[in-house]
C-alpha positions as CSV (number, residue, x, y, z in Angstrom):
1,M,-1.6,-22.9,-15.4
2,T,1.3,-20.5,-15.9
3,S,2.8,-18.4,-13.1
4,F,1.1,-15.1,-12.2
5,L,4.5,-13.4,-12.8
6,R,4.9,-14.8,-16.3
7,T,1.4,-13.9,-17.3
8,A,1.1,-10.4,-15.8
9,A,-0.5,-8.1,-18.4
10,L,0.7,-4.7,-19.6
11,G,-0.8,-2.2,-17.1
12,V,-3.1,0.5,-18.5
13,A,-5.6,2.6,-16.7
14,V,-8.7,1.2,-18.6
15,G,-8.2,-2.5,-18.0
16,L,-6.8,-2.6,-14.5
17,A,-9.4,-1.0,-12.2
18,L,-10.2,-4.0,-10.1
19,G,-12.1,-2.2,-7.3
20,L,-13.7,-4.1,-4.4
21,S,-15.4,-6.8,-6.4
22,G,-16.2,-10.0,-4.6
23,C,-15.1,-12.2,-7.5
24,D,-11.8,-12.9,-9.2
25,F,-11.0,-10.1,-11.6
26,A,-9.8,-12.4,-14.3
27,D,-8.8,-16.0,-14.9
28,I,-5.1,-16.1,-15.1
29,D,-5.1,-18.1,-18.3
30,D,-7.3,-15.5,-19.9
31,R,-4.9,-12.6,-19.4
32,P,-2.6,-11.4,-22.3
33,N,0.9,-12.6,-22.4
34,P,3.4,-9.9,-21.3
35,N,5.8,-11.0,-24.1
36,G,3.1,-10.5,-26.7
37,P,2.8,-7.7,-29.3
38,A,2.3,-4.7,-27.0
39,L,5.6,-5.2,-25.0
40,D,7.5,-6.5,-28.0
41,D,6.6,-3.3,-29.9
42,I,8.0,-1.2,-27.1
43,L,11.2,-3.2,-26.8
44,D,11.7,-3.3,-30.6
45,N,10.9,0.4,-30.9
46,P,11.8,2.1,-27.6
47,T,10.9,5.6,-28.6
48,E,10.4,8.4,-26.1
49,A,6.7,8.3,-26.9
50,N,6.4,4.6,-26.3
51,I,8.3,4.9,-23.0
52,Q,6.1,7.8,-21.9
53,N,3.0,5.6,-22.4
54,L,4.6,2.8,-20.5
55,A,5.4,5.2,-17.6
56,I,1.8,6.3,-17.5
57,G,0.8,2.7,-17.4
58,V,3.1,2.0,-14.5
59,E,1.4,4.7,-12.3
60,A,-2.0,3.6,-13.6
61,S,-1.5,-0.1,-12.9
62,A,-0.3,0.6,-9.4
63,R,-3.9,1.4,-8.5
64,A,-5.1,-2.0,-9.6
65,G,-6.3,-4.3,-6.8
66,L,-5.8,-1.4,-4.3
67,G,-9.3,-1.7,-3.0
68,T,-8.9,-5.4,-2.3
69,Y,-5.6,-4.8,-0.6
70,L,-7.2,-2.2,1.7
71,V,-10.0,-4.6,2.5
72,D,-7.5,-7.4,3.3
73,V,-5.3,-5.5,5.7
74,G,-8.1,-3.4,7.2
75,V,-10.5,-6.3,7.9
76,L,-7.7,-8.5,9.3
77,G,-6.7,-5.5,11.4
78,R,-10.3,-5.1,12.7
79,E,-10.4,-1.5,11.4
80,Y,-13.7,-2.2,9.6
81,W,-15.8,-4.9,8.1
82,R,-16.3,-5.1,4.3
83,V,-19.9,-6.2,3.9
84,S,-21.3,-7.7,0.7
85,P,-24.6,-9.5,0.4
86,S,-23.3,-11.2,-2.8
87,D,-20.0,-12.5,-1.3
88,P,-19.7,-14.0,2.2
89,R,-16.0,-14.4,2.0
90,F,-15.4,-10.8,3.2
91,T,-16.9,-11.6,6.6
92,Q,-16.2,-15.3,6.8
93,D,-12.8,-16.1,5.3
94,L,-11.1,-12.8,6.3
95,L,-12.4,-13.0,9.8
96,G,-11.8,-16.7,10.2
97,R,-15.4,-17.4,11.0
98,S,-15.9,-20.9,12.6
99,E,-13.6,-23.2,10.6
100,S,-12.9,-20.7,7.8
101,V,-9.3,-20.2,6.7
102,L,-7.7,-18.0,4.1
103,D,-7.9,-19.5,0.7
104,N,-4.8,-19.5,-1.5
105,N,-6.7,-19.5,-4.7
106,T,-9.3,-16.8,-4.5
107,F,-9.7,-13.1,-5.2
108,Y,-8.5,-11.6,-1.9
109,I,-5.0,-12.8,-2.5
110,I,-4.9,-13.3,-6.3
111,T,-6.2,-9.8,-7.1
112,P,-3.7,-7.7,-5.2
113,W,-0.8,-10.2,-5.7
114,S,-1.1,-10.4,-9.5
115,A,-1.8,-6.7,-9.8
116,R,1.4,-5.8,-8.1
117,Y,3.4,-8.1,-10.4
118,T,1.7,-6.5,-13.3
119,T,3.3,-3.2,-12.2
120,I,6.6,-4.9,-11.6
121,R,6.5,-6.4,-15.1
122,N,5.6,-3.1,-16.6
123,A,8.4,-1.2,-14.7
124,N,10.9,-3.9,-15.6
125,T,10.0,-3.5,-19.3
126,M,10.4,0.3,-18.9
127,L,13.9,-0.3,-17.6
128,L,14.8,-2.4,-20.6
129,A,13.3,0.1,-23.0
130,V,15.1,3.1,-21.4
131,E,18.4,1.4,-21.8
132,A,17.7,0.5,-25.4
133,N,16.7,4.1,-26.3
134,T,19.3,6.1,-28.2
135,T,17.8,9.6,-28.0
136,L,17.3,10.3,-24.3
137,S,20.0,12.1,-22.2
138,E,21.7,10.3,-19.4
139,G,19.9,12.5,-16.9
140,E,16.5,11.5,-18.4
141,K,17.4,7.9,-18.4
142,A,18.5,8.0,-14.7
143,A,15.3,9.7,-13.7
144,A,13.3,7.1,-15.6
145,R,15.2,4.3,-13.9
146,G,14.6,5.8,-10.5
147,F,10.9,6.1,-11.2
148,A,10.6,2.5,-12.4
149,K,12.7,1.0,-9.5
150,T,10.7,2.9,-6.9
151,W,7.5,1.3,-8.2
152,I,9.1,-2.1,-8.3
153,A,10.3,-1.9,-4.7
154,Y,6.9,-0.5,-3.5
155,S,5.0,-3.3,-5.3
156,Y,7.1,-6.0,-3.8
157,L,6.6,-4.4,-0.4
158,L,2.8,-4.4,-0.6
159,N,2.8,-8.1,-1.6
160,L,5.2,-8.9,1.2
161,N,2.9,-7.1,3.6
162,L,0.2,-9.6,2.8
163,T,2.2,-12.8,2.8
164,F,4.7,-11.9,5.6
165,E,6.9,-14.9,6.4
166,N,5.5,-16.8,3.4
167,G,7.7,-14.5,1.3
168,V,7.6,-13.3,-2.3
169,R,9.3,-14.1,-5.6
170,F,11.6,-11.6,-7.4
171,I,11.8,-11.3,-11.1
172,E,14.6,-9.4,-12.9
173,P,14.2,-7.2,-16.0
174,G,14.2,-9.4,-19.1
175,D,13.6,-12.7,-17.2
176,D,10.6,-14.8,-18.2
177,E,10.8,-16.8,-15.0
178,A,10.6,-15.6,-11.4
179,G,13.1,-16.7,-8.9
180,P,12.6,-18.9,-5.8
181,I,10.4,-17.9,-2.9
182,V,12.4,-15.5,-0.7
183,G,11.7,-15.2,3.1
184,Y,10.5,-12.1,4.9
185,D,13.7,-10.7,6.3
186,E,15.7,-11.2,3.1
187,S,12.9,-9.8,1.0
188,L,12.8,-6.7,3.2
189,D,16.5,-6.3,2.7
190,R,16.2,-6.6,-1.1
191,I,13.3,-4.2,-1.2
192,A,15.3,-1.7,0.9
193,A,18.2,-2.1,-1.5
194,L,15.9,-1.5,-4.5
195,F,14.6,1.7,-2.9
196,D,18.2,2.8,-2.4
197,E,19.1,2.0,-6.0
198,A,16.1,4.0,-7.2
199,Y,17.1,7.0,-5.0
200,A,20.6,7.0,-6.4
201,D,19.2,7.0,-9.9
202,L,16.8,9.8,-9.0
203,Q,19.6,11.9,-7.6
204,A,21.5,11.4,-10.9
205,G,18.4,12.3,-12.9
206,S,17.6,15.5,-14.5
207,T,13.9,15.6,-15.6
208,F,11.0,13.3,-16.3
209,F,10.2,13.2,-20.0
210,F,6.7,11.8,-19.1
211,P,3.9,13.1,-16.9
212,I,3.5,12.0,-13.3
213,S,0.4,12.2,-11.3
214,I,1.1,11.2,-7.7
215,A,2.4,14.4,-6.3
216,Q,0.1,16.3,-3.9
217,G,1.6,19.2,-2.1
218,I,5.2,18.0,-3.0
219,P,7.1,18.9,-6.1
220,A,6.0,17.0,-9.3
221,T,9.6,16.7,-10.2
222,V,12.4,14.2,-10.0
223,G,13.3,15.7,-6.7
224,G,9.8,15.3,-5.4
225,Y,9.8,11.7,-6.5
226,A,13.1,11.2,-4.7
227,Q,11.6,12.6,-1.5
228,A,8.6,10.2,-1.8
229,N,11.1,7.3,-2.4
230,R,12.8,8.2,0.9
231,G,9.5,8.2,2.7
232,L,8.8,4.7,1.5
233,A,12.4,3.7,2.4
234,A,11.8,5.0,5.9
235,R,8.7,2.8,6.1
236,T,10.7,-0.2,4.9
237,D,13.4,0.4,7.5
238,A,10.8,0.6,10.2
239,Y,9.6,-2.8,9.2
240,R,13.3,-4.0,9.4
241,G,13.8,-2.4,12.8
242,D,16.6,-0.2,11.4
243,W,15.7,2.9,13.4
244,A,18.8,4.9,12.4
245,G,18.0,4.0,8.8
246,V,14.5,5.4,9.3
247,L,15.9,8.8,10.5
248,D,18.5,8.9,7.7
249,A,15.8,8.3,5.1
250,L,13.5,10.8,6.6
251,D,16.2,13.5,6.4
252,D,16.0,13.2,2.6
253,S,12.2,12.9,2.4
254,F,9.4,15.6,2.3
255,V,8.7,15.2,6.1
256,D,7.8,18.7,7.5
257,A,6.4,19.5,10.9
258,A,5.2,22.9,9.6
259,A,3.4,21.5,6.5
260,P,-0.1,20.0,6.3
261,L,-0.3,16.4,7.3
262,T,-1.8,15.5,4.0
263,I,1.0,16.5,1.6
264,G,2.6,13.5,-0.1
265,A,2.2,11.0,-2.9
266,Y,-1.2,9.7,-3.8
267,H,-3.0,7.5,-6.2
268,Q,-5.2,9.7,-8.3
269,F,-8.7,8.9,-9.6
270,S,-11.3,10.6,-11.8
271,N,-14.6,10.2,-13.5
272,N,-13.1,10.8,-16.9
273,A,-13.7,8.3,-19.7
274,G,-11.2,5.5,-19.6
275,D,-10.0,6.3,-16.0
276,V,-11.0,4.7,-12.7
277,T,-12.6,5.9,-9.5
278,N,-11.6,5.4,-5.9
279,P,-12.3,1.7,-5.2
280,F,-12.8,2.3,-1.5
281,F,-15.6,4.9,-1.8
282,F,-19.1,3.8,-0.8
283,P,-22.2,5.9,-0.2
284,L,-22.9,6.2,3.5
285,D,-25.8,4.7,5.3
286,G,-26.5,2.1,2.6
287,G,-27.9,-1.4,2.8
288,G,-25.9,-3.1,0.1
289,D,-22.1,-3.3,-0.3
290,G,-20.3,-1.1,2.1
291,V,-17.6,-0.7,4.8
292,L,-18.8,-0.7,8.4
293,A,-16.4,0.8,10.9
294,H,-15.4,-1.6,13.6
295,P,-17.1,-0.6,16.9
296,S,-13.8,-0.6,18.7
297,F,-12.8,2.5,16.6
298,V,-15.4,4.5,18.4
299,D,-15.1,2.7,21.7
300,D,-11.3,3.3,22.0
301,I,-11.0,6.8,20.7
302,R,-10.1,9.5,23.3
303,D,-12.2,12.4,24.3
304,E,-11.6,15.4,22.1
305,D,-9.9,13.4,19.4
306,D,-11.5,14.9,16.3
307,R,-10.6,12.0,14.1
308,I,-13.9,10.6,15.1
309,S,-14.9,12.3,11.8
310,K,-13.3,9.4,9.9
311,V,-16.4,7.4,10.7
312,A,-20.1,8.5,10.1
313,E,-22.9,7.4,12.4
314,R,-25.6,5.5,10.5
315,T,-29.3,6.4,10.8
316,T,-29.8,2.9,12.3
317,P,-27.1,0.3,13.2
318,R,-26.5,-2.4,10.6
319,T,-26.2,-6.1,11.4
320,F,-24.6,-8.3,8.8
321,D,-23.4,-11.9,9.2
322,G,-23.5,-11.6,13.0
323,L,-21.6,-8.3,13.0
324,T,-23.2,-5.0,14.1
325,S,-21.9,-1.5,13.8
326,A,-23.6,1.9,14.2
327,Y,-20.9,3.6,12.0
328,D,-19.7,3.6,8.4
329,T,-16.1,4.2,7.4
330,D,-16.0,7.7,6.1
331,V,-12.4,8.4,5.0
332,Y,-12.8,9.1,1.3
333,E,-15.3,11.8,0.5
334,S,-16.1,11.1,-3.2
335,P,-15.4,8.6,-6.0
336,T,-12.5,10.9,-7.1
337,S,-10.8,11.2,-3.7
338,P,-7.1,10.2,-3.8
339,I,-5.6,7.4,-1.8
340,P,-2.3,7.9,-0.1
341,V,0.9,6.1,-1.1
342,V,2.8,7.9,1.6
343,R,2.0,11.2,3.3
344,N,3.5,13.6,5.8
345,A,1.6,12.3,8.8
346,E,3.0,8.9,8.4
347,L,6.5,10.3,8.1
348,L,6.1,12.3,11.3
349,L,4.9,9.2,13.1
350,L,7.9,7.2,11.8
351,R,10.1,10.0,13.1
352,A,8.4,9.6,16.5
353,E,8.7,5.8,16.5
354,A,12.4,5.7,15.5
355,N,13.3,8.3,18.1
356,A,11.4,6.5,20.8
357,Q,13.2,3.2,19.9
358,L,16.6,5.0,20.0
359,G,15.9,6.6,23.4
360,N,15.5,10.1,22.0
361,A,12.4,10.9,24.0
362,G,12.3,14.7,23.4
363,A,12.4,14.2,19.6
364,A,9.8,11.5,19.7
365,V,7.5,13.7,21.8
366,G,8.1,16.7,19.5
367,A,6.9,14.7,16.4
368,L,4.0,13.2,18.3
369,N,2.8,16.7,19.4
370,V,2.5,17.7,15.7
371,I,0.0,14.9,15.2
372,R,-1.8,15.4,18.5
373,Q,-2.3,19.1,18.0
374,A,-3.8,18.5,14.6
375,A,-6.2,16.1,16.2
376,S,-7.2,18.6,19.0
377,L,-5.5,16.5,21.7
378,G,-2.9,19.0,22.9
379,D,0.7,18.2,23.8
380,Y,1.7,14.8,25.1
381,D,2.2,14.7,28.9
382,G,2.5,11.0,29.6
383,E,5.5,8.8,30.5
384,T,8.5,9.0,28.2
385,S,9.8,5.4,28.5
386,T,10.3,3.6,25.2
387,G,7.3,1.4,25.9
388,A,5.0,4.3,26.8
389,L,6.0,6.3,23.7
390,I,5.5,3.3,21.4
391,D,2.0,2.8,22.9
392,E,1.3,6.5,22.0
393,V,2.8,6.1,18.5
394,L,0.6,3.1,17.9
395,Y,-2.5,4.9,19.1
396,Q,-1.7,7.9,16.9
397,R,-1.0,5.6,13.9
398,R,-4.3,3.8,14.4
399,Y,-6.4,7.0,14.2
400,E,-4.3,9.2,12.0
401,L,-3.7,6.5,9.3
402,Y,-7.1,4.8,9.6
403,A,-8.2,2.9,6.5
404,E,-4.8,3.6,4.8
405,G,-3.4,0.1,5.3
406,H,-1.2,0.2,8.4
407,R,-2.9,-1.1,11.6
408,W,-2.7,-4.8,11.0
409,L,1.0,-4.4,10.0
410,D,1.8,-2.3,13.0
411,L,0.3,-4.7,15.5
412,R,2.0,-7.7,13.7
413,R,5.4,-6.1,13.9
414,Y,5.0,-5.4,17.6
415,G,3.5,-8.8,18.4
416,R,0.2,-7.4,19.4
417,L,-2.3,-9.1,17.0
418,G,-3.5,-10.9,20.1
419,T,-5.0,-7.6,21.4
420,L,-7.4,-7.4,18.5
421,P,-11.1,-8.1,19.2
422,I,-12.7,-11.4,18.3
423,D,-16.0,-10.4,16.9
424,R,-17.9,-13.8,17.0
425,P,-17.2,-17.0,18.8
426,N,-14.4,-19.0,17.0
427,D,-13.3,-16.1,14.7
428,D,-9.6,-16.0,14.1
429,V,-7.0,-13.2,13.7
430,F,-4.6,-14.2,10.9
431,D,-1.0,-12.9,10.7
432,R,-0.5,-13.6,7.0
433,F,-2.0,-14.6,3.7
434,P,-0.9,-17.7,1.9
435,L,1.1,-17.5,-1.2
436,P,-1.2,-18.1,-4.2
437,E,-1.3,-21.8,-4.9
438,Q,0.2,-21.5,-8.4
439,E,3.2,-19.5,-7.2
440,V,4.1,-22.3,-4.8
441,L,3.7,-24.9,-7.5
442,D,5.8,-22.8,-10.0
443,A,8.5,-22.2,-7.4
444,Q,8.8,-25.9,-6.8
445,S,8.9,-26.9,-10.5
C-alpha cells in the first residue's frame, strides 16, 4: 500500500465532504494519484484560471475530515460523546473502554490525517503552478504563495494536534516522497516558520486573483488573510510556550477587544448542489446518530454563565453504551453554520494567557474581562497569581471555545489530562493518536 502522502487526491468540494461517518471514507489504494492527469494538466498549463480552481480546491479540501477531527479531540477531551448505533468505536475506542486502544488503521485517524495531507498536496501544487505562471504580477504571486503556505502550515498543525509526540511527516513542493517522521517540538518549530514565511509573502502580496471564502467580519483581502495567519501563528506559539511570540503575532492579527467575539476565519458550508454541509450538525433530541454533551459541562459551569446555551436539554436523558446525558451539544444551529478556523474570542484568550505567563496580570485580566462580560459573568475579581490566572483562562477557553477543538489540547499542554472524568470503570484518557500504520512503514522503508 502506498503512503497517504503520495496518494492524496486533488481536493475539490464535491469529493471531499467526509463528515462524521463511522467508516473509512475511502480505501487508500482506491484514491486517484496526485501525479495523474488533473495535477499534470495544471503544472503543464499553469494558467490563471487553473490556479484559481486549485485555490478554491485548497479551501474546499480544508473542510474534509473536519467532523472526524472535532469528534476525535472533543471526545478525548470529554467535551461530548459522539453516539452512533452503527459504530461502537466512537464510544469504545475513543474512550478507551475496557481493553480498547486507539487503532492506527481506522477511520478516526486515517480520515483527518489523509484529508490534511490532501490539502497540503494541493497547496504544494499551487506553489509550483504559481512559480511556473508567466502572466501574474509579482504581487499576485506573493499573495498566492502566502495563501498556500498558510494552509500548509495549518494542515500540519491539525495533524500534529492529533499525534502529538508521535510526530508528523513533511513533504516539500514537487517531492513524491515525504520525509522522515519529525518529533513534536521540531514539528512545531517548522510549522511556526511556515506561518512566518506565509506572512512575509502576504505582506509582499497585492491582491488575490481568486475568490476566498473564509473571512467573516474581517477583510476578505490579502491583508485579512495575513491577520488570520497571525492568529494561527499566535496559537502555534502558545503551543511552543513562546509567550512573547504570542503577543507579537497578536499585534498583527485581527484581535479586537471592541469587536464581536465571533469575527474571524471560518470554514463555510451550504446546501448548494456540489457543496457540503456542516459535518458537526445534528438535529436535537434525536435517538440515532448525535452528539451528547458531557454531563460535566453542565455540572461545572458557573452560575450566570450564559454559555449554558451551547447545550440543549433533551426531553428525556439518553443512555448509550453505558453513558448517560440529559443534554445535546448545540453549538451549530443549522447544516450551513460555519465552523471557526480562528476567531476573536480565541485571540483574546491567547492574549490573556500570554500576559498571565509573562507576569502582566493587568493585561491578562483586561483580556479576560472582555470574555467574561460577554458571558454575563462580570469582571474578574480573583487572585492574580500566574496559576490563578491560568486556571481562569482554561475555564474561559473551555466554555467559550466549546466544541471548536481546543479543550483536550489545552489540558494536555498544561499536564492536566488526569483531571478529566473517567466515565465508566476501566475507561482511559489518551494523550495522542498513533501515526497511521502505513506512514510508519513508509517512513521506515
